[in-house]
N, C-alpha and C positions, 0 to 999 in steps of 0.2 A: 687924824691919827697923831699921836704924840711923837715929838722929835726923836726920842730914844728908840721907839719902836720902828719908826721910819728908817733910822740909821741901821738898826739891827736887820731889818728886812733887806735893805739895799746890800748890806754886807753879806748876808746869807745868799742872796741871789747871785751876786758877783763872785762869791767863793765857790759856787757850784761849778764843777768842772765837766759836767755832762755825764759823769759816771757815778761818783761817790755822792750819796745823798746826805752825808753827815751834816753839812752846814744847814741844810733844809730841815732835817730831822730835829736838830737842836733848836732852830727857830720855832718850829711847830710845837715842840714840847714846852717852850717858854711863853708862848702867846696863844691867845684864843682868837678865833675869827669873828670879828664884828663887821658891820657893814662897810666901815671905812677901809679895813684891811682887805676885804673881798674886792672892793672897788679898785684899790691900788694894785692888787694882784692881777685883776682883769686888764688894767692899763699896761702892766708889764707884759702880760700874755699877748697883747695886741701889738707889741713893739716889733721892729724888724730884726731884732737880735735873736737868733734862734736859741742861743743858750739861755737868755732871759725868758723866752717863751717856754722852754722846757722846765726851767726852775719854777716859774710862776704857775704853770699848769700842774706841776707836781704838788705844789703847796695847795692849790685849789682842790685838787683831787683828795689830798690828805684831809683838808678841812671839811670837804664835802662828806666824808665818811662820818665825821663827828657832828653833822647836821647844819653846816653853814649853808645859807640860802642865797641863791643868785636871783637878781631881778631879770625880767624878760630881756632887757637890753644887754645885760651881762651874759646871759645865755647865748644871745645872738653873737656877741663878740667872740665867745669861745667856739661856737659852732662854725663861725666864719673861718676859723683856722683850718677847718677840714676842707674848705673850698679853695684854699690858697696854697701856694708853694711853701710848705713848711717842712721841717725835718720830721722824722718818724716819731721822736720822743714826745713833742707836744701833741701830735696826733693821737698817739696811743692813750695819753692821759685824758684827752677830751673824749675819745671814744669810750673809755672805761667809765666816764662820768655820765654818759648819755642817759642812763636811767633817771638821773636827777635833773636833766636839762629840759626846758620847754622849747620845742622847735617852732619858731614863728612861721606862719603860713607863707610869708614872703620868701623865706629861705628854704622851704621844704623841697621844691623841685631842683634847684641847683645843688642842694646838699645831697639829695638822693643820687644825682648824677655823679657827684664827687665820690660818694660812698661806693657806688657801682664800679667806678674806675679803680678805686683802692682795693675793692674786693677781688680784683683780678691782678693785683700787683705782686711783686716778688716777696715782700715781707710777710711772713706767715702770721705774725701777731696782728698786723694791720689788716690782712685779709679776714681773719676771724672776727675781729672787733668791728670791722666795717659792715659786715653782714649784721652783726648785733645792732649797730647804729641804725641800719636801714629798717630793721624790725621795730626798734623803738620809735623811729620816725613814723613808720606806717601804723603803729599802734596809736599814735597821737593824731595822725592824718590818714584815716582809712582809705582815702582815694589812692594811696600809694601801696596798698597791700599786695596787689598782683605783682608789682615790681619787686617788692621785698620777697615774696614767695619765689620768684624766679631766681633771685640771688641766693636764697636759701637752698633751693634745689641744686644749683651749680656748686655751692659750697659743700653739699653733702657728698659730692664726687671728688672733693679735693684730696690730694695725696697726703696732706699733712694731718696727722691724727689730732693735733691741737685745734685745727679748724673744725673738724668733724665733732670734736668734744664740745666746742662752743655752740655748735648748731644743736646738739642734743640738749644742752642746757636751755637754749632758747625755746625749743619745742615744749619743754616742761614748763617754762615760765609763762608762755603766752597761749591761751586756749584757742585763739583763732588760727594758729599754725597747724 
């Protein structure tokens, strides 16, 4: 990656305050995602700094919408965030990217356990998107479909309308549901 882009990326990531995405939006508008940028963002996402994780995953999600591709090891790096103690913001970003991520077999079982725990958590968005993540995982690894169906059935009883709406979208998107 070029030094000016690296400097701009670092500046945007460190300027992100956890709320206003202005610095990240400006960076995304000025730069396209190539393999080097995606790799650097994955490195930042894997850091122990929760704000950097949130900023990097926001950019990865943004670039993913425009077609940026992640390698299997980069997918694993991001999905591992869901099995660790991270704040809700990087989690929601990764969960919302699940449709574009490849779940490695070695991570499927621990990831499903983490998603099941998060599907029962207090954060409504995380609950809804965790079930979504479990369905995506089960679509890639059919051995986990019964577990995903159990999570789906429980989520259909959720008091939050946003959770039930996500489940309705899932039922329309996946014919095995």
